[in-house]
DSSP file (Angstrom, degrees, kcal/mol; ACC not computed):
  #  RESIDUE AA STRUCTURE BP1 BP2  ACC     N-H-->O    O-->H-N    N-H-->O    O-->H-N    TCO  KAPPA ALPHA  PHI   PSI    X-CA   Y-CA   Z-CA
    1    1 A M              0   0    0      0, 0.0    47,-2.2     0, 0.0     2,-0.2   0.000 360.0 360.0 360.0 134.8  120.7   45.0  -31.3
    2    2 A T     >  -     0   0    0     45,-0.2     4,-1.9     1,-0.1     5,-0.1  -0.510 360.0-105.4 -95.6 169.1  117.8   42.9  -29.9
    3    3 A S  H  > S+     0   0    0      1,-0.2     4,-2.4     2,-0.2     5,-0.1   0.847 122.5  54.6 -61.2 -35.0  116.3   43.1  -26.5
    4    4 A E  H  > S+     0   0    0      2,-0.2     4,-2.2     1,-0.2    -1,-0.2   0.885 107.6  49.3 -65.1 -40.5  118.1   39.9  -25.6
    5    5 A Q  H  > S+     0   0    0      2,-0.2     4,-2.5     1,-0.2    -2,-0.2   0.851 109.7  51.7 -67.5 -34.2  121.4   41.4  -26.6
    6    6 A L  H  X S+     0   0    0     -4,-1.9     4,-2.4     2,-0.2    -2,-0.2   0.945 110.6  47.9 -67.7 -46.0  120.6   44.6  -24.5
    7    7 A R  H  X S+     0   0    0     -4,-2.4     4,-2.4     1,-0.2    -2,-0.2   0.908 111.9  50.2 -57.6 -42.9  119.9   42.4  -21.5
    8    8 A S  H  X S+     0   0    0     -4,-2.2     4,-2.8     1,-0.2    -1,-0.2   0.919 109.3  51.8 -64.0 -43.9  123.1   40.5  -22.1
    9    9 A W  H  X S+     0   0    0     -4,-2.5     4,-1.4     1,-0.2    -1,-0.2   0.918 109.9  49.1 -58.0 -45.0  125.0   43.8  -22.3
   10   10 A Q  H  <>S+     0   0    0     -4,-2.4     5,-2.2     1,-0.2     3,-0.3   0.926 113.1  46.6 -60.2 -47.0  123.6   44.9  -19.0
   11   11 A E  H ><5S+     0   0    0     -4,-2.4     3,-1.4     1,-0.2    -2,-0.2   0.891 106.8  57.5 -62.9 -41.4  124.5   41.6  -17.4
   12   12 A S  H 3<5S+     0   0    0     -4,-2.8    -1,-0.2     1,-0.3    -2,-0.2   0.816 111.4  42.6 -61.0 -30.8  128.0   41.7  -18.8
   13   13 A L  T 3<5S-     0   0    0     -4,-1.4    -1,-0.3    -3,-0.3    -2,-0.2   0.407 109.9-125.4 -95.2   3.0  128.6   45.1  -17.1
   14   14 A E  T < 5 +     0   0    0     -3,-1.4     2,-0.4    -4,-0.3    -3,-0.2   0.905  54.7 158.1  54.5  46.9  126.9   43.9  -13.9
   15   15 A L      < -     0   0    0     -5,-2.2    -1,-0.2    -6,-0.1     2,-0.1  -0.780  41.4-127.0-102.0 142.8  124.5   46.9  -14.0
   16   16 A T     >  -     0   0    0     -2,-0.4     4,-2.5     1,-0.1     5,-0.2  -0.403  36.1-104.6 -73.1 165.3  121.1   47.1  -12.3
   17   17 A T  H  > S+     0   0    0      1,-0.2     4,-2.3     2,-0.2     5,-0.2   0.916 123.5  50.1 -60.6 -42.7  118.3   48.1  -14.6
   18   18 A E  H  > S+     0   0    0      1,-0.2     4,-2.2     2,-0.2    -1,-0.2   0.906 111.3  47.4 -60.9 -42.0  118.4   51.6  -13.1
   19   19 A A  H  > S+     0   0    0      2,-0.2     4,-2.2     1,-0.2    -1,-0.2   0.840 111.0  51.8 -69.9 -34.2  122.1   52.0  -13.6
   20   20 A A  H  X S+     0   0    0     -4,-2.5     4,-1.3     2,-0.2    -2,-0.2   0.922 110.8  47.3 -67.8 -43.1  121.9   50.7  -17.2
   21   21 A A  H  <>S+     0   0    0     -4,-2.3     5,-2.4    -5,-0.2     3,-0.4   0.935 114.7  47.2 -64.4 -44.6  119.2   53.2  -18.1
   22   22 A A  H ><5S+     0   0    0     -4,-2.2     3,-1.1     1,-0.2    -1,-0.2   0.875 108.1  54.7 -66.3 -37.1  121.2   56.1  -16.4
   23   23 A S  H 3<5S+     0   0    0     -4,-2.2    -1,-0.2     1,-0.3    -2,-0.2   0.777 111.0  46.3 -68.0 -25.5  124.4   55.1  -18.1
   24   24 A L  T 3<5S-     0   0    0     -4,-1.3    -1,-0.3    -3,-0.4    -2,-0.2   0.415 113.7-119.6 -95.3   1.9  122.6   55.4  -21.4
   25   25 A G  T < 5S+     0   0    0     -3,-1.1     2,-0.3    -4,-0.3    -3,-0.2   0.825  71.7 120.6  69.8  33.4  121.0   58.7  -20.6
   26   26 A M      < -     0   0    0     -5,-2.4    -1,-0.2    -6,-0.1    -2,-0.1  -0.844  66.8 -94.7-127.1 162.5  117.4   57.4  -20.9
   27   27 A S     >  -     0   0    0     -2,-0.3     4,-2.2     1,-0.1     5,-0.2  -0.348  32.9-117.7 -71.1 156.3  114.4   57.1  -18.6
   28   28 A L  H  > S+     0   0    0      1,-0.2     4,-2.4     2,-0.2     5,-0.2   0.884 115.7  51.9 -58.9 -40.9  113.8   53.9  -16.8
   29   29 A S  H  > S+     0   0    0      2,-0.2     4,-1.7     1,-0.2    -1,-0.2   0.854 108.8  50.7 -66.8 -34.7  110.5   53.4  -18.6
   30   30 A G  H  > S+     0   0    0      2,-0.2     4,-1.7     1,-0.2    -2,-0.2   0.886 110.8  49.2 -65.6 -40.6  112.2   53.9  -22.0
   31   31 A Y  H  X S+     0   0    0     -4,-2.2     4,-2.3     1,-0.2    -2,-0.2   0.919 109.2  51.9 -68.3 -42.4  114.8   51.3  -21.0
   32   32 A Y  H  X S+     0   0    0     -4,-2.4     4,-2.2     1,-0.2    -1,-0.2   0.877 106.7  54.8 -59.9 -36.7  112.1   48.8  -19.9
   33   33 A Q  H  X>S+     0   0    0     -4,-1.7     4,-1.2     1,-0.2     5,-0.8   0.912 108.4  47.7 -64.2 -41.1  110.4   49.3  -23.2
   34   34 A L  H  <5S+     0   0    0     -4,-1.7    -2,-0.2     1,-0.2    -1,-0.2   0.889 111.0  52.0 -65.7 -37.7  113.6   48.3  -25.0
   35   35 A L  H  <5S+     0   0    0     -4,-2.3    -2,-0.2     1,-0.2    -1,-0.2   0.881 106.2  53.9 -63.8 -36.5  114.0   45.3  -22.8
   36   36 A A  H  <5S-     0   0    0     -4,-2.2    -1,-0.2    -5,-0.2    -2,-0.2   0.798  98.3-141.1 -70.1 -27.2  110.5   44.2  -23.6
   37   37 A G  T  <5 +     0   0    0     -4,-1.2     9,-2.8     1,-0.2     2,-0.4   0.617  67.9  96.1  77.1  10.2  111.2   44.3  -27.3
   38   38 A R  B   <S-A   45   0A   0     -5,-0.8     2,-0.4     7,-0.3    -1,-0.2  -0.987  81.0-111.2-136.0 145.2  107.8   45.7  -28.1
   39   39 A H     >  -     0   0    0      5,-3.0     4,-2.7    -2,-0.4     5,-0.1  -0.570  25.8-139.9 -72.2 129.3  106.5   49.2  -28.6
   40   40 A R  T  4 S+     0   0    0     -2,-0.4    -1,-0.1     1,-0.2     0, 0.0   0.889  96.7  42.6 -62.5 -40.4  104.3   50.2  -25.6
   41   41 A G  T  4 S+     0   0    0      1,-0.1    -1,-0.2     3,-0.0    -2,-0.0   0.923 130.3  20.7 -72.6 -44.1  101.7   52.0  -27.7
   42   42 A T  T  4 S-     0   0    0      2,-0.1    -2,-0.2     3,-0.0    -1,-0.1   0.637  88.4-132.6-103.2 -17.7  101.3   49.6  -30.6
   43   43 A G     <  +     0   0    0     -4,-2.7    -3,-0.1     1,-0.3     3,-0.1   0.485  58.0 141.8  75.7   2.6  102.7   46.3  -29.3
   44   44 A K        -     0   0    0      1,-0.1    -5,-3.0    -5,-0.1    -1,-0.3  -0.401  63.7 -87.5 -72.9 151.2  104.8   45.9  -32.5
   45   45 A P  B     -A   38   0A   0      0, 0.0     2,-0.4     0, 0.0    -7,-0.3  -0.291  46.1-160.6 -56.7 143.6  108.3   44.5  -32.2
   46   46 A Q        -     0   0    0     -9,-2.8     2,-0.2   -13,-0.1   -43,-0.2  -0.983   6.6-155.6-133.9 121.0  110.9   47.1  -31.5
   47   47 A E        -     0   0    0     -2,-0.4     2,-0.3   -45,-0.1   -45,-0.2  -0.535  38.1 -93.9 -84.3 158.1  114.6   46.8  -32.0
   48   48 A V        -     0   0    0    -47,-2.2    -1,-0.1    -2,-0.2   -45,-0.0  -0.588  50.8-111.6 -72.3 135.5  117.1   48.8  -30.0
   49   49 A D     >  -     0   0    0     -2,-0.3     4,-2.3     1,-0.1     3,-0.2  -0.250  23.4-109.3 -71.6 161.1  117.9   52.0  -32.0
   50   50 A R  H  > S+     0   0    0      1,-0.2     4,-2.6     2,-0.2     5,-0.2   0.861 114.5  54.3 -58.4 -41.3  121.3   52.4  -33.5
   51   51 A R  H  > S+     0   0    0      1,-0.2     4,-2.2     2,-0.2    -1,-0.2   0.903 110.7  46.5 -64.2 -39.7  122.4   55.3  -31.2
   52   52 A T  H  > S+     0   0    0      2,-0.2     4,-2.5    -3,-0.2    -1,-0.2   0.921 111.1  51.9 -68.0 -42.3  121.7   53.2  -28.1
   53   53 A A  H  X S+     0   0    0     -4,-2.3     4,-2.1     1,-0.2    -2,-0.2   0.898 111.3  47.7 -55.5 -44.2  123.4   50.2  -29.6
   54   54 A L  H  X S+     0   0    0     -4,-2.6     4,-2.3     2,-0.2    -1,-0.2   0.867 109.8  52.3 -68.3 -36.8  126.5   52.3  -30.3
   55   55 A A  H  X S+     0   0    0     -4,-2.2     4,-2.7    -5,-0.2     5,-0.2   0.915 108.0  51.9 -68.0 -39.2  126.4   53.7  -26.8
   56   56 A C  H  X S+     0   0    0     -4,-2.5     4,-2.5     1,-0.2    -2,-0.2   0.925 110.6  48.1 -57.1 -46.1  126.3   50.2  -25.3
   57   57 A A  H  X S+     0   0    0     -4,-2.1     4,-1.5     1,-0.2    -2,-0.2   0.923 112.6  48.8 -62.8 -41.5  129.3   49.2  -27.4
   58   58 A A  H  X>S+     0   0    0     -4,-2.3     5,-2.6     2,-0.2     4,-0.5   0.913 111.9  48.8 -64.1 -44.7  131.2   52.4  -26.2
   59   59 A L  H ><5S+     0   0    0     -4,-2.7     3,-1.0     1,-0.2    -1,-0.2   0.901 108.3  53.9 -63.0 -41.5  130.4   51.8  -22.6
   60   60 A K  H 3<5S+     0   0    0     -4,-2.5    -1,-0.2     1,-0.3    -2,-0.2   0.823 109.7  47.6 -63.9 -30.6  131.5   48.2  -22.8
   61   61 A K  H 3<5S-     0   0    0     -4,-1.5    -1,-0.3    -5,-0.2    -2,-0.2   0.511 116.9-115.2 -86.8  -5.6  134.8   49.3  -24.2
   62   62 A G  T <<5 +     0   0    0     -3,-1.0    -3,-0.2    -4,-0.5     2,-0.1   0.704  56.7 162.3  82.4  18.3  135.1   51.9  -21.4
   63   63 A L      < -     0   0    0     -5,-2.6    -1,-0.2    -6,-0.2     3,-0.1  -0.451  30.9-136.8 -72.5 145.4  135.0   54.9  -23.7
   64   64 A K        -     0   0    0     -2,-0.1     3,-0.1     1,-0.1     4,-0.1  -0.615  37.6 -80.5 -95.2 158.8  134.2   58.4  -22.3
   65   65 A P    >   -     0   0    0      0, 0.0     3,-2.6     0, 0.0    -1,-0.1  -0.276  59.7 -89.0 -60.5 146.7  131.9   60.8  -24.0
   66   66 A Y  T 3  S+     0   0    0      1,-0.3    -3,-0.0     2,-0.2     0, 0.0  -0.287 113.8  10.8 -58.5 133.3  133.4   62.8  -26.9
   67   67 A G  T 3         0   0    0     -3,-0.1    -1,-0.3     1,-0.1     0, 0.0   0.480 360.0 360.0  78.4   2.1  135.0   66.0  -25.6
   68   68 A G    <         0   0    0     -3,-2.6    -2,-0.2    -4,-0.1    -1,-0.1   0.473 360.0 360.0-114.3 360.0  134.7   64.9  -22.0
């Protein structure tokens, strides 16, 4: 998942940046870093990690957390 796809996911669910970060269980600064598509410390390109991409897919489908 690219940062553009993450932004598209957020828009498709009509989430604010704060709500998107909270729904993924991550800090706002961490979410902003994924949206930027660059690692804050090194400046190297950064893809969205697999767990976050899977969480996005699950939330889009309306799935609840396992066991919850």
